[in-house]
C-alpha positions in Angstrom: 135.7 124.0 7.0 133.0 122.0 8.8 130.1 124.1 9.9 128.0 122.9 12.9 124.5 124.5 13.4 124.5 123.8 17.2 127.9 125.4 17.6 126.7 128.4 15.7 123.7 128.9 17.9 124.3 131.4 20.7 121.6 131.4 23.5 121.3 133.7 26.4 123.1 131.3 28.7 125.9 130.8 26.2 126.8 128.6 23.2 124.7 125.4 22.7 126.7 122.2 22.2 125.5 118.7 21.0 126.1 117.3 24.5 123.6 119.9 25.9 121.0 118.7 23.5 121.4 115.0 24.4 121.2 115.9 28.1 118.0 117.9 27.5 116.4 115.0 25.6 117.4 112.6 28.4 115.8 114.8 31.0 112.7 115.3 28.9 112.4 111.6 28.5 112.7 111.0 32.2 109.9 113.6 32.8 107.6 112.0 30.3 108.1 108.5 31.8 107.4 110.0 35.2 104.1 111.6 34.0 103.1 108.3 32.4 103.8 106.4 35.7 101.7 108.9 37.7 98.8 108.6 35.2 99.0 104.8 35.5 98.9 105.0 39.3 95.9 107.3 39.3 94.1 104.9 36.9 94.9 101.9 39.0 93.6 103.7 42.2 90.4 104.5 40.4 89.9 101.0 39.2 90.6 99.6 42.7 88.2 102.1 44.4 85.4 101.3 41.8 85.8 97.6 42.5 85.8 97.9 46.3 83.0 100.4 46.6 80.8 98.8 44.0 77.1 98.7 44.9 76.0 95.1 44.9 72.2 95.8 44.9 70.7 96.0 41.5 
């Protein structure tokens, strides 16, 4: 008999299957990419604002 750990796990919402885990990792990856893109956009806005508002008198 083949024993599968994920099939043996019973959560509050029901049994956990391997497909559920792969969907969760896919969703987590999309969220991490989204956070990275937002951080990159904020960085680019800061760089652009620093270049455009730079004080030329020194």
